[in-house]
N, CA, C and O atoms as a GROMACS GRO file, in nm:
protein
  556
    1MET      N    1   6.886   7.173  16.670
    1MET     CA    2   7.021   7.211  16.641
    1MET      C    3   7.060   7.327  16.730
    1MET      O    4   6.981   7.419  16.754
    2THR      N    5   7.180   7.322  16.779
    2THR     CA    6   7.227   7.430  16.865
    2THR      C    7   7.287   7.540  16.780
    2THR      O    8   7.309   7.524  16.660
    3ASP      N    9   7.312   7.655  16.845
    3ASP     CA   10   7.372   7.767  16.773
    3ASP      C   11   7.510   7.731  16.722
    3ASP      O   12   7.550   7.775  16.614
    4ASP      N   13   7.586   7.651  16.801
    4ASP     CA   14   7.720   7.612  16.759
    4ASP      C   15   7.716   7.523  16.635
    4ASP      O   16   7.799   7.538  16.546
    5SER      N   17   7.620   7.431  16.629
    5SER     CA   18   7.613   7.342  16.513
    5SER      C   19   7.567   7.417  16.390
    5SER      O   20   7.609   7.386  16.278
    6ARG      N   21   7.479   7.518  16.408
    6ARG     CA   22   7.437   7.600  16.295
    6ARG      C   23   7.553   7.683  16.244
    6ARG      O   24   7.569   7.699  16.123
    7GLY      N   25   7.633   7.736  16.332
    7GLY     CA   26   7.751   7.815  16.292
    7GLY      C   27   7.852   7.728  16.221
    7GLY      O   28   7.914   7.771  16.125
    8GLY      N   29   7.869   7.604  16.269
    8GLY     CA   30   7.962   7.511  16.203
    8GLY      C   31   7.912   7.472  16.066
    8GLY      O   32   7.992   7.459  15.972
    9ALA      N   33   7.780   7.453  16.052
    9ALA     CA   34   7.722   7.418  15.923
    9ALA      C   35   7.738   7.533  15.825
    9ALA      O   36   7.767   7.512  15.707
   10ALA      N   37   7.720   7.655  15.873
   10ALA     CA   38   7.735   7.772  15.787
   10ALA      C   39   7.880   7.786  15.742
   10ALA      O   40   7.907   7.819  15.627
   11LEU      N   41   7.974   7.762  15.832
   11LEU     CA   42   8.116   7.769  15.799
   11LEU      C   43   8.152   7.661  15.698
   11LEU      O   44   8.225   7.687  15.602
   12LEU      N   45   8.100   7.540  15.718
   12LEU     CA   46   8.126   7.430  15.626
   12LEU      C   47   8.071   7.463  15.487
   12LEU      O   48   8.137   7.437  15.386
   13ARG      N   49   7.950   7.520  15.482
   13ARG     CA   50   7.889   7.558  15.355
   13ARG      C   51   7.975   7.664  15.284
   13ARG      O   52   7.993   7.657  15.163
   14MET      N   53   8.027   7.761  15.358
   14MET     CA   54   8.111   7.865  15.299
   14MET      C   55   8.241   7.805  15.245
   14MET      O   56   8.288   7.844  15.138
   15LEU      N   57   8.299   7.710  15.318
   15LEU     CA   58   8.422   7.645  15.273
   15LEU      C   59   8.398   7.564  15.146
   15LEU      O   60   8.482   7.564  15.055
   16LEU      N   61   8.285   7.495  15.139
   16LEU     CA   62   8.252   7.417  15.020
   16LEU      C   63   8.232   7.508  14.899
   16LEU      O   64   8.276   7.475  14.789
   17ILE      N   65   8.165   7.620  14.919
   17ILE     CA   66   8.144   7.715  14.809
   17ILE      C   67   8.278   7.771  14.762
   17ILE      O   68   8.302   7.783  14.642
   18ALA      N   69   8.365   7.805  14.856
   18ALA     CA   70   8.497   7.858  14.821
   18ALA      C   71   8.578   7.754  14.745
   18ALA      O   72   8.644   7.787  14.646
   19ALA      N   73   8.575   7.628  14.790
   19ALA     CA   74   8.648   7.521  14.722
   19ALA      C   75   8.594   7.498  14.582
   19ALA      O   76   8.671   7.478  14.488
   20ALA      N   77   8.462   7.502  14.566
   20ALA     CA   78   8.401   7.483  14.435
   20ALA      C   79   8.439   7.597  14.341
   20ALA      O   80   8.462   7.574  14.222
   21THR      N   81   8.446   7.718  14.393
   21THR     CA   82   8.484   7.833  14.312
   21THR      C   83   8.628   7.821  14.265
   21THR      O   84   8.657   7.846  14.148
   22VAL      N   85   8.719   7.783  14.354
   22VAL     CA   86   8.860   7.766  14.318
   22VAL      C   87   8.874   7.656  14.214
   22VAL      O   88   8.949   7.671  14.117
   23THR      N   89   8.804   7.544  14.233
   23THR     CA   90   8.809   7.434  14.137
   23THR      C   91   8.756   7.477  14.002
   23THR      O   92   8.813   7.442  13.899
   24SER      N   93   8.648   7.552  14.001
   24SER     CA   94   8.588   7.600  13.877
   24SER      C   95   8.684   7.692  13.802
   24SER      O   96   8.696   7.682  13.680
   25ILE      N   97   8.751   7.778  13.873
   25ILE     CA   98   8.845   7.870  13.810
   25ILE      C   99   8.966   7.796  13.755
   25ILE      O  100   9.010   7.824  13.643
   26SER      N  101   9.020   7.701  13.831
   26SER     CA  102   9.141   7.632  13.786
   26SER      C  103   9.114   7.529  13.679
   26SER      O  104   9.205   7.497  13.602
   27CYS      N  105   8.993   7.476  13.669
   27CYS     CA  106   8.962   7.374  13.570
   27CYS      C  107   8.886   7.428  13.450
   27CYS      O  108   8.869   7.357  13.351
   28GLY      N  109   8.842   7.550  13.456
   28GLY     CA  110   8.764   7.607  13.347
   28GLY      C  111   8.853   7.647  13.231
   28GLY      O  112   8.974   7.626  13.234
   29ASP      N  113   8.792   7.706  13.129
   29ASP     CA  114   8.867   7.754  13.014
   29ASP      C  115   8.962   7.863  13.059
   29ASP      O  116   8.920   7.962  13.119
   30ASP      N  117   9.086   7.845  13.029
   30ASP     CA  118   9.188   7.942  13.066
   30ASP      C  119   9.197   8.047  12.956
   30ASP      O  120   9.254   8.021  12.850
   31GLN      N  121   9.143   8.164  12.981
   31GLN     CA  122   9.141   8.270  12.882
   31GLN      C  123   9.280   8.326  12.856
   31GLN      O  124   9.300   8.394  12.755
   32SER      N  125   9.376   8.299  12.942
   32SER     CA  126   9.511   8.351  12.924
   32SER      C  127   9.600   8.253  12.849
   32SER      O  128   9.720   8.276  12.838
   33ALA      N  129   9.544   8.142  12.798
   33ALA     CA  130   9.624   8.042  12.731
   33ALA      C  131   9.683   8.094  12.599
   33ALA      O  132   9.784   8.041  12.554
   34GLY      N  133   9.622   8.193  12.539
   34GLY     CA  134   9.675   8.250  12.416
   34GLY      C  135   9.621   8.181  12.292
   34GLY      O  136   9.542   8.087  12.302
   35PRO      N  137   9.664   8.229  12.176
   35PRO     CA  138   9.613   8.175  12.051
   35PRO      C  139   9.663   8.033  12.025
   35PRO      O  140   9.770   7.994  12.072
   36THR      N  141   9.586   7.958  11.951
   36THR     CA  142   9.624   7.820  11.918
   36THR      C  143   9.648   7.804  11.769
   36THR      O  144   9.689   7.696  11.725
   37GLU      N  145   9.625   7.909  11.689
   37GLU     CA  146   9.640   7.900  11.545
   37GLU      C  147   9.738   8.006  11.495
   37GLU      O  148   9.766   8.104  11.564
   38GLY      N  149   9.788   7.984  11.375
   38GLY     CA  150   9.878   8.079  11.312
   38GLY      C  151   9.832   8.110  11.170
   38GLY      O  152   9.723   8.072  11.130
   39ALA      N  153   9.918   8.181  11.095
   39ALA     CA  154   9.881   8.222  10.960
   39ALA      C  155  10.004   8.224  10.870
   39ALA      O  156  10.118   8.224  10.918
   40ILE      N  157   9.979   8.225  10.739
   40ILE     CA  158  10.085   8.240  10.639
   40ILE      C  159  10.050   8.359  10.552
   40ILE      O  160   9.939   8.369  10.500
   41LEU      N  161  10.146   8.450  10.534
   41LEU     CA  162  10.132   8.562  10.443
   41LEU      C  163  10.218   8.529  10.320
   41LEU      O  164  10.340   8.519  10.330
   42ILE      N  165  10.153   8.513  10.205
   42ILE     CA  166  10.221   8.472  10.083
   42ILE      C  167  10.230   8.591   9.989
   42ILE      O  168  10.130   8.659   9.965
   43GLY      N  169  10.349   8.617   9.937
   43GLY     CA  170  10.369   8.729   9.846
   43GLY      C  171  10.420   8.683   9.711
   43GLY      O  172  10.500   8.590   9.702
   44ALA      N  173  10.374   8.749   9.605
   44ALA     CA  174  10.424   8.727   9.469
   44ALA      C  175  10.484   8.858   9.421
   44ALA      O  176  10.416   8.960   9.413
   45ARG      N  177  10.613   8.854   9.390
   45ARG     CA  178  10.683   8.974   9.342
   45ARG      C  179  10.737   8.944   9.203
   45ARG      O  180  10.830   8.864   9.187
   46THR      N  181  10.678   9.007   9.103
   46THR     CA  182  10.712   8.979   8.964
   46THR      C  183  10.796   9.093   8.907
   46THR      O  184  10.764   9.210   8.925
   47THR      N  185  10.905   9.056   8.838
   47THR     CA  186  10.991   9.153   8.772
   47THR      C  187  11.006   9.112   8.626
   47THR      O  188  10.975   8.999   8.588
   48GLY      N  189  11.056   9.204   8.544
   48GLY     CA  190  11.078   9.175   8.403
   48GLY      C  191  10.975   9.245   8.318
   48GLY      O  192  10.930   9.355   8.348
   49SER      N  193  10.937   9.178   8.209
   49SER     CA  194  10.838   9.236   8.118
   49SER      C  195  10.737   9.130   8.078
   49SER      O  196  10.758   9.011   8.102
   50ASP      N  197  10.630   9.173   8.019
   50ASP     CA  198  10.522   9.084   7.976
   50ASP      C  199  10.473   8.995   8.091
   50ASP      O  200  10.474   8.873   8.081
   51PHE      N  201  10.432   9.060   8.198
   51PHE     CA  202  10.379   8.987   8.314
   51PHE      C  203  10.263   8.897   8.273
   51PHE      O  204  10.194   8.924   8.175
   52ASP      N  205  10.244   8.793   8.349
   52ASP     CA  206  10.131   8.701   8.329
   52ASP      C  207  10.003   8.776   8.366
   52ASP      O  208   9.983   8.808   8.484
   53VAL      N  209   9.918   8.804   8.269
   53VAL     CA  210   9.797   8.884   8.295
   53VAL      C  211   9.697   8.812   8.385
   53VAL      O  212   9.613   8.876   8.447
   54ASN      N  213   9.706   8.681   8.392
   54ASN     CA  214   9.614   8.603   8.476
   54ASN      C  215   9.663   8.586   8.619
   54ASN      O  216   9.590   8.533   8.703
   55GLY      N  217   9.786   8.629   8.647
   55GLY     CA  218   9.842   8.605   8.780
   55GLY      C  219   9.880   8.459   8.796
   55GLY      O  220   9.908   8.390   8.699
   56TYR      N  221   9.880   8.413   8.920
   56TYR     CA  222   9.928   8.278   8.951
   56TYR      C  223   9.830   8.208   9.043
   56TYR      O  224   9.730   8.266   9.087
   57LEU      N  225   9.860   8.082   9.073
   57LEU     CA  226   9.782   8.004   9.168
   57LEU      C  227   9.874   7.959   9.281
   57LEU      O  228   9.983   7.907   9.256
   58VAL      N  229   9.829   7.979   9.404
   58VAL     CA  230   9.904   7.936   9.522
   58VAL      C  231   9.828   7.820   9.587
   58VAL      O  232   9.707   7.828   9.606
   59SER      N  233   9.900   7.714   9.620
   59SER     CA  234   9.837   7.604   9.694
   59SER      C  235   9.914   7.580   9.822
   59SER      O  236  10.037   7.590   9.826
   60VAL      N  237   9.841   7.549   9.928
   60VAL     CA  238   9.899   7.518  10.058
   60VAL      C  239   9.865   7.372  10.087
   60VAL      O  240   9.748   7.335  10.095
   61ASN      N  241   9.969   7.291  10.103
   61ASN     CA  242   9.952   7.146  10.125
   61ASN      C  243   9.864   7.083  10.018
   61ASN      O  244   9.771   7.007  10.048
   62ASN      N  245   9.893   7.114   9.893
   62ASN     CA  246   9.822   7.058   9.777
   62ASN      C  247   9.674   7.091   9.773
   62ASN      O  248   9.595   7.018   9.713
   63SER      N  249   9.635   7.200   9.837
   63SER     CA  250   9.495   7.243   9.832
   63SER      C  251   9.464   7.299   9.694
   63SER      O  252   9.555   7.321   9.613
   64GLN      N  253   9.337   7.321   9.667
   64GLN     CA  254   9.299   7.384   9.542
   64GLN      C  255   9.364   7.522   9.538
   64GLN      O  256   9.361   7.594   9.637
   65GLY      N  257   9.422   7.558   9.425
   65GLY     CA  258   9.494   7.684   9.413
   65GLY      C  259   9.406   7.806   9.434
   65GLY      O  260   9.290   7.810   9.391
   66GLN      N  261   9.463   7.905   9.501
   66GLN     CA  262   9.397   8.035   9.518
   66GLN      C  263   9.471   8.137   9.433
   66GLN      O  264   9.594   8.135   9.426
   67GLU      N  265   9.397   8.225   9.370
   67GLU     CA  266   9.458   8.324   9.281
   67GLU      C  267   9.537   8.428   9.359
   67GLU      O  268   9.498   8.471   9.468
   68ILE      N  269   9.650   8.467   9.299
   68ILE     CA  270   9.732   8.575   9.353
   68ILE      C  271   9.784   8.654   9.234
   68ILE      O  272   9.825   8.595   9.134
   69GLY      N  273   9.785   8.785   9.244
   69GLY     CA  274   9.829   8.871   9.134
   69GLY      C  275   9.980   8.878   9.124
   69GLY      O  276  10.053   8.822   9.206
   70ASN      N  277  10.027   8.949   9.021
   70ASN     CA  278  10.170   8.962   8.994
   70ASN      C  279  10.248   9.030   9.106
   70ASN      O  280  10.360   8.990   9.137
   71LEU      N  281  10.189   9.129   9.167
   71LEU     CA  282  10.250   9.202   9.278
   71LEU      C  283  10.148   9.206   9.390
   71LEU      O  284  10.096   9.312   9.425
   72ASP      N  285  10.120   9.090   9.447
   72ASP     CA  286  10.007   9.077   9.538
   72ASP      C  287  10.046   8.994   9.659
   72ASP      O  288  10.152   8.931   9.662
   73THR      N  289   9.958   8.994   9.759
   73THR     CA  290   9.974   8.909   9.876
   73THR      C  291   9.846   8.832   9.902
   73THR      O  292   9.737   8.873   9.862
   74LEU      N  293   9.861   8.721   9.969
   74LEU     CA  294   9.749   8.636  10.006
   74LEU      C  295   9.770   8.596  10.151
   74LEU      O  296   9.878   8.551  10.188
   75TYR      N  297   9.667   8.612  10.232
   75TYR     CA  298   9.675   8.585  10.375
   75TYR      C  299   9.592   8.460  10.405
   75TYR      O  300   9.470   8.461  10.386
   76VAL      N  301   9.657   8.354  10.452
   76VAL     CA  302   9.589   8.228  10.486
   76VAL      C  303   9.588   8.217  10.638
   76VAL      O  304   9.694   8.210  10.701
   77THR      N  305   9.469   8.216  10.698
   77THR     CA  306   9.457   8.220  10.844
   77THR      C  307   9.400   8.090  10.900
   77THR      O  308   9.367   7.997  10.826
   78ALA      N  309   9.390   8.087  11.032
   78ALA     CA  310   9.329   7.977  11.107
   78ALA      C  311   9.397   7.844  11.079
   78ALA      O  312   9.330   7.742  11.058
   79LEU      N  313   9.530   7.845  11.077
   79LEU     CA  314   9.607   7.723  11.052
   79LEU      C  315   9.658   7.664  11.183
   79LEU      O  316   9.707   7.736  11.270
   80GLU      N  317   9.645   7.535  11.196
   80GLU     CA  318   9.699   7.465  11.312
   80GLU      C  319   9.852   7.471  11.305
   80GLU      O  320   9.907   7.478  11.195
   81PRO      N  321   9.922   7.469  11.417
   81PRO     CA  322  10.068   7.468  11.415
   81PRO      C  323  10.121   7.348  11.336
   81PRO      O  324  10.064   7.239  11.341
   82GLY      N  325  10.230   7.370  11.264
   82GLY     CA  326  10.292   7.262  11.189
   82GLY      C  327  10.359   7.313  11.063
   82GLY      O  328  10.364   7.433  11.036
   83ASP      N  329  10.410   7.217  10.984
   83ASP     CA  330  10.477   7.248  10.858
   83ASP      C  331  10.376   7.246  10.744
   83ASP      O  332  10.292   7.156  10.735
   84TYR      N  333  10.384   7.347  10.657
   84TYR     CA  334  10.296   7.358  10.541
   84TYR      C  335  10.382   7.376  10.416
   84TYR      O  336  10.481   7.450  10.417
   85ILE      N  337  10.343   7.309  10.308
   85ILE     CA  338  10.411   7.324  10.180
   85ILE      C  339  10.332   7.424  10.097
   85ILE      O  340  10.214   7.405  10.069
   86VAL      N  341  10.400   7.533  10.057
   86VAL     CA  342  10.337   7.639   9.979
   86VAL      C  343  10.398   7.637   9.839
   86VAL      O  344  10.519   7.651   9.824
   87ALA      N  345  10.314   7.619   9.737
   87ALA     CA  346  10.362   7.609   9.600
   87ALA      C  347  10.294   7.713   9.512
   87ALA      O  348  10.179   7.749   9.533
   88LEU      N  349  10.370   7.760   9.413
   88LEU     CA  350  10.320   7.857   9.316
   88LEU      C  351  10.311   7.791   9.180
   88LEU      O  352  10.406   7.725   9.137
   89GLY      N  353  10.199   7.807   9.112
   89GLY     CA  354  10.181   7.749   8.979
   89GLY      C  355  10.099   7.841   8.892
   89GLY      O  356  10.070   7.955   8.928
   90GLY      N  357  10.062   7.789   8.775
   90GLY     CA  358   9.978   7.866   8.684
   90GLY      C  359  10.050   7.981   8.616
   90GLY      O  360   9.987   8.081   8.580
   91MET      N  361  10.182   7.968   8.599
   91MET     CA  362  10.260   8.076   8.539
   91MET      C  363  10.259   8.064   8.387
   91MET      O  364  10.255   7.954   8.332
   92ALA      N  365  10.263   8.178   8.320
   92ALA     CA  366  10.277   8.179   8.174
   92ALA      C  367  10.414   8.122   8.139
   92ALA      O  368  10.505   8.119   8.222
   93GLU      N  369  10.430   8.077   8.014
   93GLU     CA  370  10.555   8.014   7.971
   93GLU      C  371  10.675   8.105   7.982
   93GLU      O  372  10.787   8.058   8.000
   94ASN      N  373  10.655   8.235   7.972
   94ASN     CA  374  10.768   8.328   7.976
   94ASN      C  375  10.804   8.371   8.119
   94ASN      O  376  10.893   8.454   8.137
   95CYS      N  377  10.735   8.316   8.219
   95CYS     CA  378  10.761   8.353   8.359
   95CYS      C  379  10.814   8.232   8.436
   95CYS      O  380  10.766   8.120   8.418
   96THR      N  381  10.912   8.257   8.521
   96THR     CA  382  10.971   8.147   8.600
   96THR      C  383  10.997   8.192   8.743
   96THR      O  384  11.011   8.311   8.772
   97VAL      N  385  11.003   8.094   8.831
   97VAL     CA  386  11.046   8.114   8.969
   97VAL      C  387  11.155   8.010   8.991
   97VAL      O  388  11.140   7.896   8.948
   98PRO      N  389  11.266   8.047   9.056
   98PRO     CA  390  11.374   7.949   9.075
   98PRO      C  391  11.322   7.821   9.140
   98PRO      O  392  11.245   7.825   9.236
   99SER      N  393  11.365   7.706   9.086
   99SER     CA  394  11.315   7.577   9.135
   99SER      C  395  11.345   7.555   9.282
   99SER      O  396  11.268   7.488   9.351
  100GLU      N  397  11.455   7.610   9.332
  100GLU     CA  398  11.487   7.592   9.475
  100GLU      C  399  11.394   7.673   9.565
  100GLU      O  400  11.390   7.652   9.686
  101ASP      N  401  11.319   7.766   9.506
  101ASP     CA  402  11.226   7.848   9.583
  101ASP      C  403  11.080   7.807   9.565
  101ASP      O  404  10.990   7.875   9.614
  102ASN      N  405  11.056   7.697   9.495
  102ASN     CA  406  10.918   7.655   9.469
  102ASN      C  407  10.911   7.504   9.461
  102ASN      O  408  10.964   7.445   9.367
  103PRO      N  409  10.847   7.439   9.557
  103PRO     CA  410  10.768   7.495   9.667
  103PRO      C  411  10.857   7.538   9.785
  103PRO      O  412  10.977   7.512   9.787
  104GLN      N  413  10.794   7.603   9.882
  104GLN     CA  414  10.861   7.645  10.004
  104GLN      C  415  10.788   7.585  10.124
  104GLN      O  416  10.668   7.560  10.119
  105THR      N  417  10.864   7.562  10.232
  105THR     CA  418  10.805   7.511  10.356
  105THR      C  419  10.784   7.628  10.452
  105THR      O  420  10.875   7.707  10.476
  106ALA      N  421  10.664   7.638  10.506
  106ALA     CA  422  10.630   7.740  10.606
  106ALA      C  423  10.600   7.669  10.737
  106ALA      O  424  10.518   7.578  10.742
  107ILE      N  425  10.667   7.711  10.843
  107ILE     CA  426  10.646   7.652  10.975
  107ILE      C  427  10.555   7.746  11.054
  107ILE      O  428  10.596   7.854  11.096
  108VAL      N  429  10.431   7.702  11.075
  108VAL     CA  430  10.330   7.783  11.143
  108VAL      C  431  10.336   7.756  11.292
  108VAL      O  432  10.337   7.642  11.337
  109VAL      N  433  10.340   7.865  11.370
  109VAL     CA  434  10.336   7.856  11.516
  109VAL      C  435  10.216   7.937  11.566
  109VAL      O  436  10.172   8.031  11.500
  110PRO      N  437  10.162   7.899  11.681
  110PRO     CA  438  10.043   7.969  11.733
  110PRO      C  439  10.068   8.118  11.753
  110PRO      O  440  10.173   8.159  11.804
  111GLY      N  441   9.972   8.199  11.712
  111GLY     CA  442   9.976   8.342  11.736
  111GLY      C  443  10.073   8.419  11.650
  111GLY      O  444  10.100   8.536  11.677
  112ASP      N  445  10.128   8.357  11.545
  112ASP     CA  446  10.228   8.424  11.463
  112ASP      C  447  10.192   8.409  11.315
  112ASP      O  448  10.115   8.321  11.277
  113THR      N  449  10.251   8.496  11.233
  113THR     CA  450  10.234   8.489  11.089
  113THR      C  451  10.370   8.468  11.026
  113THR      O  452  10.462   8.547  11.048
  114VAL      N  453  10.383   8.362  10.948
  114VAL     CA  454  10.508   8.334  10.876
  114VAL      C  455  10.492   8.385  10.733
  114VAL      O  456  10.384   8.374  10.674
  115GLU      N  457  10.599   8.441  10.678
  115GLU     CA  458  10.593   8.499  10.544
  115GLU      C  459  10.661   8.407  10.443
  115GLU      O  460  10.768   8.352  10.470
  116VAL      N  461  10.599   8.393  10.326
  116VAL     CA  462  10.654   8.318  10.214
  116VAL      C  463  10.652   8.412  10.094
  116VAL      O  464  10.547   8.466  10.060
  117LEU      N  465  10.768   8.430  10.030
  117LEU     CA  466  10.778   8.521   9.916
  117LEU      C  467  10.826   8.445   9.794
  117LEU      O  468  10.924   8.371   9.799
  118PHE      N  469  10.755   8.464   9.683
  118PHE     CA  470  10.795   8.406   9.556
  118PHE      C  471  10.842   8.520   9.466
  118PHE      O  472  10.768   8.615   9.441
  119ASP      N  473  10.967   8.510   9.417
  119ASP     CA  474  11.022   8.605   9.321
  119ASP      C  475  11.008   8.545   9.182
  119ASP      O  476  11.073   8.446   9.149
  120ILE      N  477  10.924   8.606   9.100
  120ILE     CA  478  10.896   8.557   8.966
  120ILE      C  479  10.961   8.652   8.865
  120ILE      O  480  10.952   8.774   8.880
  121THR      N  481  11.026   8.596   8.764
  121THR     CA  482  11.085   8.676   8.658
  121THR      C  483  11.016   8.642   8.527
  121THR      O  484  11.004   8.526   8.491
  122CYS      N  485  10.971   8.746   8.457
  122CYS     CA  486  10.907   8.727   8.327
  122CYS      C  487  10.994   8.788   8.218
  122CYS      O  488  11.038   8.903   8.228
  123GLU      N  489  11.018   8.711   8.113
  123GLU     CA  490  11.094   8.756   7.996
  123GLU      C  491  10.995   8.805   7.891
  123GLU      O  492  10.875   8.776   7.901
  124PRO      N  493  11.043   8.878   7.792
  124PRO     CA  494  10.951   8.919   7.685
  124PRO      C  495  10.886   8.795   7.621
  124PRO      O  496  10.954   8.698   7.590
  125ALA      N  497  10.757   8.801   7.603
  125ALA     CA  498  10.684   8.688   7.546
  125ALA      C  499  10.711   8.680   7.396
  125ALA      O  500  10.724   8.781   7.328
  126ALA      N  501  10.720   8.556   7.346
  126ALA     CA  502  10.738   8.535   7.203
  126ALA      C  503  10.612   8.578   7.130
  126ALA      O  504  10.501   8.556   7.180
  127PRO      N  505  10.627   8.638   7.013
  127PRO     CA  506  10.507   8.677   6.938
  127PRO      C  507  10.430   8.553   6.893
  127PRO      O  508  10.488   8.446   6.879
  128PRO      N  509  10.302   8.568   6.870
  128PRO     CA  510  10.222   8.453   6.825
  128PRO      C  511  10.281   8.394   6.697
  128PRO      O  512  10.325   8.467   6.608
  129GLY      N  513  10.283   8.262   6.689
  129GLY     CA  514  10.338   8.195   6.572
  129GLY      C  515  10.488   8.181   6.579
  129GLY      O  516  10.549   8.135   6.482
  130GLY      N  517  10.549   8.218   6.688
  130GLY     CA  518  10.693   8.200   6.707
  130GLY      C  519  10.777   8.311   6.648
  130GLY      O  520  10.897   8.316   6.676
  131GLY      N  521  10.720   8.399   6.568
  131GLY     CA  522  10.795   8.512   6.515
  131GLY      C  523  10.888   8.476   6.401
  131GLY      O  524  10.948   8.566   6.342
  132GLY      N  525  10.902   8.348   6.368
  132GLY     CA  526  10.994   8.309   6.263
  132GLY      C  527  10.927   8.287   6.129
  132GLY      O  528  10.995   8.256   6.031
  133ASP      N  529  10.799   8.302   6.122
  133ASP     CA  530  10.728   8.279   5.996
  133ASP      C  531  10.725   8.407   5.914
  133ASP      O  532  10.663   8.506   5.953
  134LEU      N  533  10.794   8.405   5.803
  134LEU     CA  534  10.793   8.521   5.714
  134LEU      C  535  10.710   8.487   5.591
  134LEU      O  536  10.715   8.375   5.540
  135LEU      N  537  10.636   8.581   5.547
  135LEU     CA  538  10.554   8.561   5.428
  135LEU      C  539  10.638   8.592   5.306
  135LEU      O  540  10.693   8.701   5.292
  136ARG      N  541  10.648   8.495   5.217
  136ARG     CA  542  10.725   8.516   5.094
  136ARG      C  543  10.630   8.564   4.985
  136ARG      O  544  10.524   8.507   4.961
  137MET      N  545  10.671   8.666   4.923
  137MET     CA  546  10.591   8.721   4.814
  137MET      C  547  10.668   8.697   4.684
  137MET      O  548  10.791   8.692   4.682
  138GLY      N  549  10.596   8.682   4.580
  138GLY     CA  550  10.660   8.665   4.450
  138GLY      C  551  10.680   8.519   4.415
  138GLY      O  552  10.628   8.428   4.481
  139ARG      N  553  10.756   8.501   4.310
  139ARG     CA  554  10.786   8.372   4.251
  139ARG      C  555  10.665   8.300   4.219
  139ARG      O  556  10.672   8.188   4.168
   0.00000   0.00000   0.00000
């Protein structure tokens, strides 16, 4: 081999290495692509009296309910983008949430957190036995 052919081979080898490096960078995992998942922050805000001592149950897309307190938040992470149905249940009889607000639709987008708030109102609870039973004495 002559010096010229060795120099050409070395140049060709350098070009191939450079091309392979560029291809590797452009086809590899793109670290700048950003997040692919989102989250839902669910809040329960209870007003009134005689709050439900057990709190409530929140389900996302009919999942098994997760507990949430009367004045609490629940953070659901690692969700694929899309629409999610968030429902609140497990309320005591004296507590209600407006039907138009339950369930709610949450639209999850990558890298963002969507908030869902449930406003629950609790009325004074009826006394045990309905409160209408009076004990008659005499006769």
